[in-house]
C-alpha positions as CSV (number, residue, x, y, z in Angstrom):
1,M,159.4,63.8,85.9
2,D,156.4,65.9,86.9
3,W,154.5,68.2,84.6
4,C,151.2,70.1,84.9
5,R,148.4,69.9,82.4
6,N,145.1,71.6,83.0
7,G,146.1,71.9,86.7
8,V,146.6,68.1,87.2
9,V,150.0,66.8,88.2
10,A,151.0,63.4,86.7
11,R,154.1,61.2,86.8
12,R,155.5,59.4,83.7
13,K,158.6,57.3,83.2
14,L,161.5,59.0,81.5
15,S,161.5,56.3,78.8
16,E,158.0,57.4,77.8
17,I,159.0,60.9,77.1
18,V,159.7,61.2,73.4
19,Y,158.9,64.9,73.2
20,N,157.7,67.6,75.5
21,E,154.4,69.4,75.4
22,A,152.5,72.1,77.3
23,G,148.8,71.9,77.3
24,G,146.0,73.8,78.8
25,I,146.5,77.4,80.2
26,V,149.9,78.6,81.3
27,Y,150.3,81.9,83.3
28,G,153.6,83.8,83.1
29,S,156.7,82.6,81.2
30,L,157.0,79.2,79.6
31,V,160.1,77.6,78.2
32,Q,159.8,74.5,76.0
33,A,163.1,72.7,75.0
34,R,164.3,69.2,74.4
35,N,167.9,69.7,75.4
36,I,169.3,72.8,77.1
37,F,173.0,73.7,76.8
38,G,174.4,76.7,78.6
39,G,172.5,79.3,80.5
40,V,168.9,80.4,80.2
41,H,167.9,84.0,80.8
42,F,164.3,85.1,81.6
43,H,163.1,88.6,80.7
44,E,159.7,89.3,82.3
45,A,157.6,91.9,80.6
46,A,156.6,94.7,82.9
47,S,153.3,94.0,84.7
48,L,150.2,95.6,83.2
49,P,148.4,98.2,85.4
50,A,145.0,97.2,86.8
51,P,142.2,97.8,84.2
52,S,140.4,101.1,84.7
53,Q,137.6,101.0,82.1
54,L,134.9,103.1,83.6
55,P,133.7,105.9,81.4
56,P,134.0,109.5,82.8
57,R,131.9,110.2,85.8
58,P,128.6,111.8,84.8
59,R,126.8,114.6,86.6
60,L,124.3,113.0,89.1
61,I,121.2,114.9,90.2
62,D,119.1,113.6,93.1
63,R,119.2,109.7,93.5
64,E,120.3,109.9,97.1
65,A,117.9,107.2,98.1
66,A,119.1,104.8,95.3
67,I,122.7,105.5,96.3
68,A,121.9,104.7,99.9
69,E,120.2,101.4,98.8
70,L,123.2,100.4,96.7
71,D,125.6,101.2,99.6
72,A,123.6,99.1,101.9
73,L,123.5,96.3,99.4
74,R,127.4,96.3,99.1
75,E,127.9,96.5,102.9
76,D,125.5,93.6,103.6
77,A,127.2,91.0,101.5
78,T,130.7,90.2,102.7
79,D,131.4,86.5,101.8
80,V,129.8,86.2,98.3
81,P,130.1,88.1,95.1
82,V,127.6,91.0,94.9
83,T,125.4,91.7,91.9
84,A,123.4,94.9,91.9
85,L,120.7,95.0,89.2
86,I,119.6,98.6,88.4
87,T,116.3,98.5,86.4
88,G,114.0,101.1,85.1
89,S,112.4,102.4,81.9
90,V,114.2,104.1,79.1
91,G,115.5,107.5,79.9
92,V,115.3,107.3,83.7
93,G,119.1,107.5,84.2
94,K,120.1,103.9,85.0
95,T,123.5,104.4,83.3
96,V,124.2,107.7,85.0
97,L,123.4,106.2,88.4
98,S,125.5,103.1,87.8
99,L,128.5,105.0,86.6
100,S,128.2,107.6,89.4
101,W,128.1,105.0,92.1
102,A,130.9,103.0,90.4
103,H,133.1,106.0,90.6
104,M,132.2,106.5,94.2
105,I,133.3,103.0,95.3
106,R,136.1,102.3,92.8
107,S,138.8,102.8,95.4
108,H,137.5,99.7,97.2
109,Y,138.4,97.5,94.2
110,P,142.2,97.8,93.6
111,D,142.4,95.0,91.1
112,G,140.5,96.9,88.5
113,Q,137.2,98.2,87.1
114,L,135.8,96.5,84.0
115,Y,133.1,98.1,81.9
116,A,131.0,96.7,79.0
117,E,128.1,98.1,77.0
118,L,126.0,95.1,76.3
119,R,123.9,96.8,73.7
120,G,120.6,95.3,74.9
121,H,118.6,97.9,73.0
122,S,120.9,99.2,70.3
123,D,120.2,99.1,66.6
124,G,122.5,96.1,66.1
125,D,122.6,92.8,67.9
126,P,123.3,92.6,71.6
127,A,126.9,92.0,72.7
128,S,127.6,88.3,73.1
129,P,129.1,87.1,76.4
130,Q,131.9,85.5,74.4
131,E,132.9,88.8,72.9
132,V,132.9,90.6,76.2
133,L,134.8,87.8,78.0
134,G,137.6,88.2,75.4
135,D,137.9,91.9,76.1
136,F,137.8,91.4,79.9
137,L,140.4,88.6,79.8
138,H,142.7,90.7,77.7
139,A,142.3,93.7,80.0
140,L,143.2,91.4,82.9
141,G,146.5,90.5,81.3
142,I,145.8,87.4,79.3
143,P,147.5,87.5,75.8
144,A,145.1,87.3,73.0
145,E,146.7,84.2,71.6
146,L,146.1,82.4,74.9
147,I,142.3,83.3,75.1
148,P,140.2,80.2,74.2
149,G,137.8,80.4,71.4
150,E,135.0,78.4,73.0
151,P,132.5,80.4,75.2
152,A,132.6,77.8,78.0
153,Q,136.4,77.8,78.1
154,R,136.5,81.6,78.1
155,A,134.1,81.7,81.0
156,A,136.1,79.1,82.9
157,L,139.3,81.0,82.4
158,Y,137.5,84.3,83.5
159,R,136.4,82.6,86.8
160,T,140.0,81.3,87.4
161,V,141.6,84.7,86.7
162,T,139.1,86.6,89.0
163,Q,138.9,84.0,91.8
164,D,141.1,86.0,94.2
165,Q,140.7,89.5,92.9
166,R,138.7,92.5,94.1
167,L,137.0,93.7,90.9
168,L,134.3,96.2,90.1
169,V,132.4,95.2,86.9
170,V,129.8,97.4,85.2
171,L,127.5,95.8,82.6
172,D,125.4,98.4,81.0
173,D,122.1,97.8,79.1
174,A,121.8,94.0,79.6
175,F,119.2,92.2,77.5
176,T,118.9,88.9,79.2
177,A,120.2,87.1,82.3
178,A,122.0,84.6,80.1
179,Q,124.0,87.6,78.7
180,V,125.1,88.6,82.2
181,R,125.9,85.3,84.0
182,P,129.2,84.4,82.3
183,L,130.5,87.9,83.0
184,L,130.1,87.7,86.8
185,P,133.5,87.5,88.6
186,A,134.0,84.7,91.0
187,S,135.6,86.5,93.9
188,P,133.6,87.2,97.0
189,G,135.5,90.5,97.1
190,S,134.1,91.6,93.7
191,I,130.9,93.5,92.8
192,T,129.0,93.6,89.5
193,V,126.6,96.4,88.6
194,V,124.1,95.5,85.9
195,T,121.6,97.9,84.2
196,S,118.6,96.8,82.3
197,R,115.2,97.8,81.2
198,Y,114.1,94.3,82.2
199,R,113.9,92.9,85.7
200,L,115.9,89.8,84.8
201,A,113.9,87.6,87.3
202,S,116.2,84.6,86.9
203,L,119.2,86.6,87.8
204,V,117.5,87.9,90.9
205,A,116.6,84.3,91.7
206,Q,120.3,83.5,91.7
207,G,121.1,86.2,94.2
208,A,121.2,89.5,92.4
209,R,119.7,92.4,94.3
210,G,117.4,94.7,92.4
211,V,117.3,98.5,92.7
212,Y,114.5,100.1,90.8
213,V,114.9,103.6,89.3
214,D,111.9,105.7,88.6
215,R,111.6,109.1,86.8
216,F,112.4,112.3,88.7
217,D,110.0,114.1,90.9
218,A,109.3,117.8,90.0
219,A,111.9,119.2,92.4
220,A,114.7,117.0,91.0
221,S,113.6,117.8,87.5
222,L,113.9,121.5,88.1
223,A,117.3,120.9,89.8
224,L,118.6,119.3,86.6
225,L,117.4,122.3,84.5
226,R,118.9,124.7,87.1
227,D,122.2,122.9,86.9
228,A,122.3,123.1,83.1
229,L,120.8,126.6,82.6
230,G,121.7,128.5,85.8
231,S,119.4,129.7,88.5
232,D,118.9,133.2,87.0
233,R,117.5,132.0,83.8
234,L,115.4,129.3,85.4
235,D,114.0,131.4,88.2
236,R,112.8,134.1,85.7
237,Q,110.8,131.4,83.8
238,L,109.7,129.0,86.5
239,E,106.2,128.5,85.2
240,A,107.5,127.6,81.7
241,A,110.2,125.4,83.3
242,A,107.5,123.5,85.3
243,E,105.6,122.9,82.1
244,L,108.7,121.7,80.3
245,V,109.4,119.3,83.2
246,E,106.0,117.7,82.7
247,L,106.3,117.6,78.9
248,C,109.5,115.7,79.3
249,M,107.7,113.3,81.6
250,R,110.3,114.1,84.3
251,L,112.6,111.8,82.5
252,P,116.3,112.6,83.1
253,L,117.3,111.8,79.6
254,A,114.6,113.9,78.0
255,L,115.3,116.8,80.4
256,S,119.0,116.6,79.8
257,V,118.5,116.8,76.0
258,A,116.0,119.7,76.4
259,A,118.5,121.5,78.7
260,A,121.3,121.0,76.2
261,R,119.2,122.5,73.5
262,L,118.4,125.5,75.7
263,A,121.9,125.9,76.9
264,G,123.0,126.2,73.3
265,R,120.5,128.9,72.8
266,P,120.9,131.3,75.7
267,S,118.5,133.9,74.3
268,W,115.8,131.3,73.6
269,P,113.0,131.5,76.2
270,L,111.9,128.3,77.8
271,R,108.3,129.0,76.6
272,A,109.4,128.5,73.0
273,M,110.5,125.0,73.7
274,V,107.4,124.3,75.7
275,T,105.3,125.5,72.8
276,A,107.3,123.4,70.3
277,L,107.0,120.3,72.3
278,A,103.3,120.7,73.0
279,E,102.5,121.3,69.3
280,E,104.8,118.7,67.8
281,Q,105.3,116.1,70.5
282,Q,108.7,115.8,69.0
283,T,111.4,113.4,70.2
284,L,114.4,115.1,71.8
285,T,117.8,114.3,70.2
286,I,121.3,115.8,70.1
287,G,123.8,114.5,67.7
288,D,124.2,110.8,68.1
289,D,122.1,110.5,71.2
290,V,119.5,107.8,70.9
291,A,116.0,109.3,70.7
292,L,113.5,108.2,73.2
293,R,111.2,107.1,70.4
294,S,113.9,104.9,68.9
295,A,114.6,103.3,72.2
296,L,110.9,102.5,72.7
297,D,110.7,101.1,69.2
298,L,113.6,98.8,70.0
299,S,111.9,97.6,73.2
300,Y,108.7,97.0,71.3
301,R,110.4,95.0,68.6
302,A,111.9,92.7,71.2
303,L,108.5,91.7,72.5
304,H,106.8,88.4,71.6
305,P,103.9,88.9,69.1
306,D,101.1,88.4,71.6
307,A,102.8,90.8,74.1
308,A,103.4,93.4,71.3
309,R,99.7,93.2,70.3
310,L,98.6,93.8,73.9
311,Y,101.0,96.7,74.2
312,R,99.5,98.3,71.2
313,L,95.9,97.7,72.3
314,L,96.6,99.2,75.7
315,G,97.2,102.5,73.9
316,L,93.4,102.5,73.4
317,V,92.6,102.4,77.1
318,P,90.9,105.7,78.0
319,G,92.1,106.0,81.5
320,N,95.6,105.9,83.1
321,T,95.5,102.6,84.9
322,F,94.1,99.2,84.1
323,G,93.7,95.8,85.7
324,G,93.8,92.2,84.4
325,D,90.1,91.9,83.8
326,A,89.8,95.1,81.7
327,T,92.9,94.0,79.8
328,A,91.4,90.6,79.1
329,A,88.2,92.2,77.7
330,L,90.2,94.7,75.6
331,A,92.4,92.0,74.0
332,D,89.7,89.2,73.9
333,I,91.9,86.9,75.9
334,S,91.5,85.0,79.2
335,R,92.3,86.7,82.5
336,M,95.2,84.3,83.0
337,E,96.7,85.2,79.7
338,A,96.2,88.9,80.4
339,R,98.1,88.6,83.6
340,R,100.9,86.7,82.0
341,L,101.3,89.3,79.2
342,L,101.0,92.2,81.6
343,G,103.8,90.7,83.6
344,E,105.9,90.4,80.4
345,L,105.3,94.1,79.6
346,T,106.2,95.0,83.2
347,D,109.4,93.0,83.0
348,A,110.2,95.0,79.9
349,N,109.6,98.2,81.9
350,L,107.0,99.4,79.5
351,L,104.4,99.1,82.2
352,T,104.6,99.6,86.0
353,D,102.6,97.5,88.4
354,I,101.2,99.8,91.0
355,S,99.0,98.0,93.5
356,D,96.2,95.5,93.7
357,G,96.9,94.0,90.3
358,R,96.7,97.3,88.5
359,Y,99.2,98.7,86.0
360,R,100.0,101.9,84.2
361,F,102.2,102.9,81.4
362,H,105.6,103.9,82.8
363,H,105.1,107.5,81.6
364,A,103.1,109.4,79.0
365,L,105.6,108.9,76.2
366,V,105.3,105.1,76.4
367,R,101.5,105.5,76.3
368,L,101.8,107.8,73.3
369,H,104.1,105.3,71.6
370,A,101.6,102.5,72.1
371,A,98.7,104.6,70.8
372,Q,100.7,105.6,67.7
373,L,101.6,101.9,67.0
374,V,98.0,100.7,67.3
375,T,96.9,103.3,64.8
376,A,99.7,102.4,62.4
377,E,99.7,98.6,62.7
378,D,96.1,97.6,63.5
379,Q,93.2,97.8,61.2
380,R,90.4,100.1,62.0
381,E,88.0,97.2,62.6
382,A,90.4,95.6,65.1
383,R,90.7,98.9,67.0
384,E,87.0,99.5,67.1
385,G,86.4,95.9,68.2
386,A,88.9,96.2,71.1
387,E,87.4,99.6,72.2
388,G,83.9,98.1,72.0
389,R,84.9,95.1,74.2
390,L,86.5,97.3,76.8
391,L,83.5,99.7,76.9
392,A,81.2,96.7,77.2
393,W,83.2,95.4,80.1
394,Y,83.1,98.7,81.9
395,L,79.4,99.0,81.5
396,A,78.6,95.5,82.5
397,T,80.9,95.7,85.5
398,A,79.6,99.1,86.6
399,A,76.1,97.8,86.4
400,R,77.0,94.8,88.7
401,A,78.6,97.2,91.1
402,E,75.5,99.5,90.9
403,R,73.2,96.5,91.7
404,Q,75.3,95.8,94.8
405,L,75.0,99.4,96.1
406,R,71.5,100.3,94.9
407,P,69.6,96.9,94.7
408,Y,66.2,98.7,94.7
409,R,67.0,100.3,91.3
410,T,65.6,97.5,89.0
411,G,64.9,97.4,85.3
412,L,67.6,99.9,84.4
413,P,68.7,99.9,80.8
414,R,72.2,98.5,80.7
415,D,72.2,96.7,77.4
416,A,74.3,98.8,75.0
417,E,76.8,96.1,74.3
418,P,76.9,92.3,74.6
419,P,78.2,91.2,78.1
420,P,81.9,90.3,78.4
421,A,83.0,86.7,78.2
422,E,84.3,86.8,81.8
423,P,82.3,89.4,83.7
424,T,83.6,90.7,87.0
425,D,81.4,90.3,90.1
426,F,81.6,91.5,93.6
427,G,81.3,89.9,97.0
428,G,79.3,92.8,98.5
429,P,78.6,96.5,98.5
430,Q,82.1,97.5,99.9
431,D,83.8,95.5,97.2
432,A,81.6,97.2,94.6
433,L,82.2,100.7,95.9
434,G,86.0,100.0,96.1
435,W,86.0,99.0,92.5
436,L,84.0,102.0,91.4
437,A,86.4,104.3,93.4
438,S,89.5,102.7,91.9
439,E,88.1,102.9,88.4
440,R,86.6,106.3,88.7
441,A,89.0,108.0,86.3
442,N,88.7,105.2,83.8
443,L,85.0,105.1,83.9
444,S,84.8,108.9,83.4
445,A,87.2,108.6,80.5
446,A,85.2,105.7,79.1
447,V,82.0,107.9,79.0
448,T,83.9,110.4,77.0
449,L,85.5,107.8,74.7
450,A,82.1,106.1,74.0
451,H,80.6,109.5,73.1
452,A,83.5,110.4,70.8
453,R,83.3,107.0,69.0
454,G,79.5,107.4,68.4
455,R,78.6,104.8,71.0
456,E,76.0,107.1,72.5
457,V,73.9,104.5,74.3
458,T,77.0,103.1,76.0
459,S,78.0,106.6,77.0
460,W,74.9,107.7,78.7
461,Q,74.2,104.3,80.3
462,L,77.7,104.3,81.8
463,A,77.3,107.8,83.1
464,D,74.0,106.8,84.7
465,A,75.6,103.6,86.2
466,M,78.2,105.8,87.9
467,W,75.5,107.4,90.0
468,A,76.1,105.2,93.0
469,L,79.8,106.3,93.1
470,F,78.9,110.0,93.0
471,L,76.1,109.6,95.6
472,Y,78.4,107.9,98.1
473,M,81.7,109.7,97.3
474,G,80.9,113.2,95.9
475,H,83.5,114.2,93.3
476,H,81.0,116.9,92.3
477,V,83.1,118.8,89.7
478,E,84.1,115.7,87.8
479,R,80.5,114.4,88.1
480,V,79.3,117.5,86.2
481,G,81.6,116.7,83.3
482,V,80.6,113.1,83.2
483,E,76.9,113.9,83.2
484,E,77.2,116.7,80.6
485,T,78.8,114.1,78.3
486,G,76.1,111.6,79.2
487,L,73.4,114.2,78.4
488,A,75.0,115.0,75.0
489,A,75.2,111.3,74.2
490,A,71.5,110.8,75.2
491,R,70.5,113.7,72.9
492,A,72.7,112.3,70.1
493,A,71.0,109.0,70.5
494,G,67.6,110.6,70.1
495,D,66.4,109.0,73.4
496,A,64.1,111.4,75.3
497,Y,63.8,109.1,78.3
498,A,67.6,109.0,78.6
499,E,67.9,112.7,78.0
500,A,65.5,113.5,80.9
501,K,67.4,111.1,83.2
502,M,70.7,112.8,82.5
503,L,69.1,116.2,82.9
504,N,68.0,115.1,86.4
505,R,71.5,113.7,87.2
506,L,73.2,116.9,86.0
507,G,70.7,119.1,87.9
508,L,71.6,117.4,91.2
509,S,75.3,117.8,90.5
510,L,74.9,121.5,89.8
511,N,72.7,121.9,92.9
512,D,75.4,120.3,95.1
513,L,77.9,122.9,93.7
514,G,75.5,125.8,94.6
515,R,74.8,126.6,90.9
516,Y,71.1,126.9,91.6
517,D,70.0,128.7,88.4
518,D,71.7,126.1,86.2
519,A,70.1,123.3,88.3
520,V,66.6,124.7,88.0
521,A,67.0,125.0,84.2
522,R,68.0,121.3,83.9
523,F,65.2,120.2,86.2
524,D,62.6,122.2,84.3
525,E,63.8,120.7,81.0
526,A,63.5,117.2,82.5
527,L,60.0,118.0,84.0
528,E,58.8,119.0,80.5
529,I,60.0,115.8,79.0
530,W,58.5,113.6,81.7
531,R,55.1,115.3,81.3
532,R,55.3,114.8,77.6
533,L,56.1,111.1,78.0
534,G,53.4,110.7,80.7
535,E,55.9,109.5,83.3
536,R,54.1,110.6,86.5
537,G,56.7,109.0,88.9
538,R,59.5,110.8,87.1
539,E,57.6,114.0,87.1
540,A,57.3,113.7,90.9
541,G,61.1,113.2,91.0
542,S,61.7,116.4,89.1
543,L,59.4,118.3,91.5
544,R,61.3,116.9,94.4
545,R,64.6,118.0,92.9
546,L,63.3,121.5,92.4
547,G,62.4,121.4,96.1
548,L,66.1,120.6,96.9
549,V,67.2,123.7,94.9
550,A,64.7,125.9,96.8
551,A,65.9,124.5,100.1
552,G,69.5,125.2,99.1
553,R,68.6,128.8,98.4
554,G,66.8,129.1,101.7
555,D,63.4,129.5,100.1
556,H,61.7,127.2,102.6
557,D,58.1,127.9,101.6
558,A,58.8,126.9,98.0
559,A,60.7,123.9,99.1
560,I,57.9,122.7,101.3
561,A,55.4,123.1,98.5
562,R,57.5,121.1,96.0
563,F,58.2,118.3,98.5
564,T,54.6,118.1,99.5
565,A,53.5,117.8,95.9
566,S,56.0,115.1,95.1
567,I,55.2,113.1,98.2
568,A,51.5,113.1,97.3
569,M,52.2,111.9,93.8
570,Y,54.5,109.1,95.1
571,R,51.9,107.9,97.5
572,E,49.3,108.0,94.8
573,L,51.6,105.7,92.7
574,G,52.4,103.4,95.7
575,A,56.1,104.4,95.5
576,D,56.9,104.0,99.2
577,R,60.7,104.3,99.0
578,K,60.5,107.5,97.0
579,A,57.8,108.9,99.3
580,A,60.3,108.3,102.1
581,L,62.9,110.3,100.3
582,G,60.5,113.2,99.9
583,L,59.6,113.0,103.6
584,T,63.3,113.1,104.5
585,D,63.9,116.1,102.4
586,L,60.8,117.8,103.8
587,A,62.1,117.1,107.3
588,G,65.4,118.8,106.5
589,V,63.6,122.0,105.7
590,L,61.6,121.8,108.9
591,V,64.8,121.4,110.9
592,A,66.2,124.4,109.2
593,Q,63.1,126.3,110.3
594,G,63.6,125.2,113.9
595,R,60.6,122.9,113.8
596,G,62.3,119.8,115.2
597,P,59.2,118.0,116.6
598,D,57.4,118.3,113.2
599,A,60.5,117.0,111.4
600,V,60.7,114.0,113.8
601,I,57.1,113.0,112.8
602,H,58.0,113.0,109.1
603,L,61.3,111.2,109.7
604,E,59.7,108.4,111.7
605,Q,57.2,108.0,108.8
606,A,60.2,107.8,106.4
607,R,62.0,105.3,108.6
608,G,58.9,103.1,108.6
609,L,58.6,103.2,104.8
610,L,62.3,102.3,104.4
611,R,62.2,99.5,106.9
612,G,61.6,96.8,104.3
613,V,63.8,98.3,101.6
614,D,67.4,97.3,101.0
615,D,68.6,100.9,101.3
616,P,70.9,101.4,104.3
617,Y,72.3,104.7,102.9
618,N,68.9,106.5,103.1
619,R,68.1,104.9,106.4
620,A,71.3,106.4,107.7
621,R,70.3,109.8,106.2
622,V,67.1,109.6,108.2
623,G,69.2,108.9,111.3
624,I,71.4,112.0,110.6
625,L,68.4,114.3,110.3
626,L,66.8,112.8,113.5
627,G,70.1,113.8,115.2
628,Y,69.4,117.4,114.2
629,A,65.7,117.2,115.0
630,Q,65.6,115.4,118.4
631,I,65.2,117.5,121.4
632,D,66.6,114.7,123.6
633,H,70.4,115.2,123.2
634,E,71.3,111.7,124.2
635,Q,68.9,110.3,121.6
636,A,70.3,112.7,119.0
637,D,73.8,111.5,119.8
638,R,72.8,107.8,119.4
639,E,71.1,108.5,116.1
640,L,74.1,110.4,114.7
641,R,76.7,107.8,115.9
642,S,74.6,104.9,114.5
643,A,74.3,106.7,111.2
644,L,78.1,107.5,111.2
645,E,78.8,103.8,111.7
646,I,76.6,102.8,108.8
647,M,78.0,105.4,106.5
648,S,81.5,104.2,107.4
649,Q,80.6,100.6,106.7
650,L,79.2,101.7,103.3
651,G,82.4,103.6,102.6
652,S,80.4,106.8,101.8
653,S,82.6,109.9,102.4
654,V,79.6,112.2,101.8
655,G,77.5,110.3,104.4
656,R,80.3,110.2,106.9
657,A,80.9,114.0,106.5
658,A,77.1,114.6,107.1
659,A,77.1,112.5,110.3
660,L,80.2,114.2,111.6
661,E,78.7,117.7,110.8
662,G,75.6,116.6,112.8
663,L,77.8,115.6,115.7
664,G,79.6,118.9,115.6
665,E,76.3,120.8,115.5
666,L,75.1,118.8,118.5
667,A,78.3,119.5,120.4
668,E,77.8,123.3,119.7
669,R,74.2,123.1,121.0
670,T,75.4,121.5,124.2
671,G,78.2,123.9,124.9
672,R,81.2,121.8,123.7
673,P,82.9,124.1,121.1
674,E,86.2,122.3,121.1
675,E,84.5,119.0,120.3
676,A,82.4,120.7,117.7
677,Y,85.5,122.1,116.0
678,H,87.1,118.7,116.0
679,C,84.0,117.1,114.3
680,Y,83.9,119.8,111.6
681,E,87.6,119.4,110.9
682,M,87.1,115.6,110.6
683,A,84.1,116.2,108.3
684,L,86.2,118.5,106.0
685,E,89.0,115.9,105.9
686,V,86.6,113.1,105.0
687,L,84.9,115.2,102.4
688,G,88.1,116.2,100.7
689,E,86.4,118.7,98.2
690,A,86.8,122.4,98.2
691,E,84.1,123.1,95.6
692,S,80.9,121.8,97.1
693,A,78.3,123.8,99.1
694,T,78.8,121.4,102.0
695,Y,82.5,122.2,102.1
696,L,81.8,125.9,102.2
697,R,79.2,125.5,104.9
698,L,81.7,123.5,107.1
699,R,84.3,126.1,106.6
700,G,81.8,128.7,107.8
701,R,81.1,126.7,110.9
702,L,84.8,126.5,111.6
703,D,85.3,130.2,111.1
704,H,82.5,130.9,113.5
705,L,84.2,128.9,116.2
706,T,87.6,130.5,115.9
């Protein structure tokens, strides 16, 4: 007699059979009987239809790129089960995308479509794999009484049932990879679509393919509103619609909720909602929809305590991006620990890693959420300590970058805070300038934050430390704001020396923007302070700066008088480098007067004074002016190209633009207008600013050639 138990066939003697038994799992009809007399009739139940559990197909806006990526993923894998992992932050439309795509491809999976909401971020506990397996097995035709109770047995039965079937499985809002693994069908002809706020790295390591979903761009956001509200209503209020899009952070969920509110109030102008959102920063909800704030709360509560603390503290960061070193200083942890925790927050889709080890909050709502939490949960002393550490790190690191770029500026006050435990250093000037450029927005915001928190010394010293960045890269409009804040901080600190320094800085910025009257007022204020303090060298510096304003206005005689006076004072004090700067400025005026040979004399003197100084930037400036002043065109070309190479090596956009303008001017002088036009165009592209006097001058040169 043969019988099957757990798929294994065994033979036993008839004498050993004292009763019959059926063990393991039996599919279809089963008859157990000791003795059978007469006929036996089987009545098979009608076969169940293939499961079709997908929720209704939602409206899908945009996402063509993600759909194409998912299609390619499905087509590439032919001999193994496919798992597509759709990740992204709360509210970006992961569920909408997954369901829309599932409906598009459902016809390829005739054995059924299974769906489970895994409740990874719901108010209650996440769904257990055991619970979901029971539902799936029942949907696949296994009677409830034959579904094992043990999780491992359920998973084994699920694999057996799905072994030869073509199934589409959608697992929405997964919390962990362990929650997903038992639910993956075994058949190579099946596909599983998983959505999660987490990247589920271990699932990816086992073959899942990730598709990241970000928030909408502006066009897609407006398309969603147009779809809900109609083109007529939207087109009449496009400006308000654009503001609403940004207030909703271009999140599909927030936009959909806002659109639903507006659709229910056809006479309500979009401006009313914009005003309400701007004033109240309220969370959008309709009926039972989960509010974005609630979803963020749930994500936050799922974090480990150290990651949750860092998440809160990051709400104090004044800029929009941050790296591991800044994070370490903020939280008073090691760089290694900072990188680990940043990775954990990124895996939770609370942060986005952008490039070069830098991160940002996924969108403004997440940042606001973190800022509100740190205010509510952390003591004032803890918040102030974290801000102080971060500002100290910014100042110490900016000072190190400054020393790389301007090594001749010694003895600068950079002592507002104790140095960070792990200071950041640089391999050379290019690294330093690259860091300053990448941190520009953060440094500017840090100047403002320090002033707002009453850390006045930090504020003005940080503004002063940014000088090298602005000298090399421009950013004139932003520079004015930074230096106005630095000036206010210096005055609040009662430091006359710092006040005069910031007046000089601000005056230069205003002069570069062509705001000559304002520049003169700042330089005159600084000059008065320097004279009162008996700072002869600084007094000469203010005179030189007043000469720059006169030169910008075209008042050459006044400019020459100011420069000559400042050069004499510098020479009297033995300040060779600063005398060289004055000679360079004086030569610029002589060039403008058409006195090239006289300018060359002063420029050669300046070059000699700078020869022993570690100041390649100003040596290149001398070369640029020699390109204008030289009568020998070949010599002028060599000077300008050499200066352009140095400015390029230094990474100075301002210097490169000046050298390119000089090459354009030389091309004009030698009858090559097309080459001149090209040089001016390149200079404008390098400069990248429409506000500065240099930009306006270059535009005038181009207009003259057209």
